[in-house]
N, C-alpha and C positions, 0 to 999 in steps of 0.2 A: 401547595397545589395538590400533590399526592400525599395521602395521609401518612404513609410510612416514611416518606422522604422527610416530611416535616417533623415527624416523631423522632427520627434518628438524627436530624440536623439541629435539634434544639440546643441553644447555648447551655453549657454546663459549667459556668463559672463557679468558683469556690464561694458561693453565697447561698443564703437561705431565702426562699420565697417569703415575702412579708406575711402572707396568710398562714404560713407554717411556723413562724417564729414562736418560741415559747413552748412548743410541744415537747414534753420530756421523752427521752429515749426509752422504749419499752424494755422491760426486764429480759425478754426473750429475743432482743434484736441480735441478728447474726449478719455480719457483713457479706459472707459468701452467699448466704441464702438470698439476701437482697439483690446482689448482682445477678444471681441465677434467675431470679424472678423477672428482672428487667430484660435480660436476654431472651428468656422464654416468651415474655409478653410481646416483644417485637416480632418474633417468629410466628406466634399464634395469630397475630393481627391480620395476616395475609394467607392463612390456610385456604385451600381450594375446596370449600364446603359445597354441597350440592346446589342449593338454590333452584332445585327442580325436582320433579317427582321421579319415581323409579324408571319411567319411560319418558325421557325429555321431549321427544317428538314422535310422530308417526314415522314408520319406516320410510326412509328416503328423504325426510325433511331435515332442514337445518335452520339455525338462527344465529345472528350476530348482533351484539349489543354491548351494554355496559353493566357491570356489577357496581354496587355502592356498598362498601364495607364500613360498618360502624366502628369507630375507634373509641373505646370507653375512656372516660376521664379517670386518671389515677389520683387517689387521695394523698395527703401529705406523708403519711406513714409509709406509703409505697414508693415515694420519690426520694426519701432521704438516703444518702450514701456516704462513704468515707467516714464510717463510724459516727454518723449523725452530725456531720459538720457542713454538709452541702445538700441542696435539693436539686434534682434534675428537672428541667423545664420541659416536660414532655406533652403537656396538654395544649397542643397548638391547633389541632383540627379535629372535628368530630367524625369525619368520613374520609375514605380513600376510594377513588374510582379505578376500575380495572376493565380493560377490553376483554370480551369473551366471545368465543365461537363454539357452537356445539352442532353435531350432526349425528343422526341416527342412520345406520346402514340398513341393508336389506335384512329381512327376518331370517332367523335360523329356525326352520320348521314353521309351525303355526303360532307359537307362543312367545318366542324369545326375540328381542330386539337389541342388537348391540349398538353402542354409541361411543363417540369420542368427543372430547372437549379440550380447548386450549384457552388459557388466560394470560394476559400480558400487560405489564406496566413498562413503558419504554424508558430508556436511559436519558431522561430530561434533567438538566442541571437546575436545581432549585436551591437558593441560598448557599451556593457554593458546594452543594452536595449532588452527586450523580448516583442514581440507583436504577437497577434493572431487575425485574421480577417476572419469572416465567413459571406457569403452572400448566398441568395437563391432567386429564382424567380419562379413564376407559371403564366401561361398565356393560352389564347385561341386564336388561329389563324383562320381566316375565309377566304376561297377562294370564290370569287364571280366573275365568268367570268375570266377576265385577272387581276383583282384587288385583292389584299390581304388587309385585315384589321385585327385588333386584339386589345385585352386588356391584360394588364400585371401588376401584383403586384410584388414588389421586396423589400427586406430588407437587411440590413447589420449591424453586430455588430462587434466592434473592441475594444480591450483592450491592453494597453501598460503599462508595468511596468519597471522602471529604472530611471536613472538620466536624465530626459528630460528637466527640468528647468535649471539645471546647477548652480554651485556655483557662488558667487559674487567675489571670489578671489581664486587663485590656492591653497592657504594653508588651505582652508576650507574643512571639511570632505564631502564625497559624500553620499547623501541620495537618496533613491528611491522615485520616484513620480508615480502617477497613472493617466492615461488618459483613459476615457471610452467614446466612441462615438457610436451613432446609427443613421441610416437613413432608411426611408421607403418611398415608393411612389407608385403611380398608373399612368400607361401610356396608352395612346391610340396610336396605330401604324397603318401606312398605307404604302403599298409597291406596286411596279409595276414590276412583274417578266418579264424579257426580253427574257427568254428562253436560248437556247444554243448559245454560241458565240465562234468564233475562232479568237484569237488574236495572230498572229505569230505561234510559235510552240505549244502554250498552248490552249487546249480546255476547256472553262468554261461551265460546264454542267448546272449551274444555275447562274443567274446574276440578283440581285434584289436591286434596289435603294429603300430606305425607309426613313420615317420620324417618329419620336416619339415625342409626346407632353404629358407632365405629370405634376403632382403636387408632390412636394418633401418635406418631413419633416426631420429635423435633430435635434438631441439633444446631448449635451456633458456634461461631468463632468471631472474636472481637479483638483487634489489634489497635493499640493507641500509638499514634505516630510520634508524639513529642518525646516519649521516653521508651518506646519499644515494648511497653507492657502488654501482655496478652491476658485478657479476662477469661479464664477457664470456666466454662459452665460445668460444674461438677454434678448438677442434677438436671440434665436436659429433660424436657417434658416427654413422658410416656404414659398415656392414659386415655380415658374415654373422650369421645367427641360426639355431640348430640345436636341434631337439627330437628326442629318442628316447624313446618311451613305450609305454604299454599302455592301451587303452580297453576297458572291459568293462561288461556289463549283467548284474546278478544279480537273481534272484527276479522277473524281468520288469519291475521297477519302479525298481530302485536302480542309478543310473549312477555308475560309478567311473572315474577317470582318474589316471594318474601319469606324469610324464616327467622326464627330465634335460634341463635347458635351458642353452644356452650362447650367449653373445654374446662371442666370443673376442677381438675387437679390430677397430679400424678408425676412421677419422676423415675428415671433409671440412673444408676450410678455406674460410670465407666469402670471397666475391669481393672484399670491401672490405679485407681484412686481408693475405691471403697470408703469414701468419706460420706458419712451419713449423720445428720443431726436427728437422732431418734426422738427428740422432744418436739419436733415440728411436724405439723400435719402436711400431707402431700400437697394440698392446694397452695401452701405458702411458697412453693418453689415455682409455681406458674399456674395461671388460670385466666379464663376469658369468658365473659358473658356479653353478648352483643346482638344486634339486629343487622341483617344483610338483605339487600334487594337487587333485583335484576330486571332490566327492560331490554327488549330486542325485537328485531324484525325477523319473522319466520317466512320461509318459502319452501 
């Protein structure tokens, strides 16, 4: 039902996907790096990216609707774990929906429009797994002539409880696992409002291409219930986040947004570990390239 729930609740039996059988282990395979990548991937999949222009609404307007987050499909080499003896079955769904509300407050002076936003995936049990994800954003949009600019802070917290790791065989008992992830970031946005446009039978009252460039931080914690093992993420994501999109208002009430979203790679090493594989590029510890969409009703 929800993309992240299915992603994290996928069976993880000690087996290899038939389509991945026979693939030799790469010379540079690293078990820690593989685990860090999968943890970072789960956190990056639900970041609160803009899916709107620098000024989401006119001052005093608000919108409620749904985001649709694309969940990229991982290849075999990204799903092998336990020193190449098992593949994780994570490719269950291509999308994850999220409720979203945004509101622009009264202007500060003549040019600045503050705004707030909240995103939420409720704790619905799916396949024996319950997850709750809460996001928020706050920002300032600036209109200068025909150009829009802005700055935006966002954060997301997610918690999943259930059998997410999976047993090693079908006759073993089921234990609950715990995954906790958080992301936060700061974005700079730029947009170019094109004014009202008529395309066929539809009138677009607002049409704004935009770009967002930001710095993103992610942290994860994963506890496996059957043996009490904690999967330490020694290279949590810390790097760029980029959005290139289109924000539009149709029929004066329907708000649409669509963007290409990229977290191309980066990591930070906790002060207590200082464990770095200098032979690996930063993107190997975590990356995401996807499309995201938004539809809502504005008033």
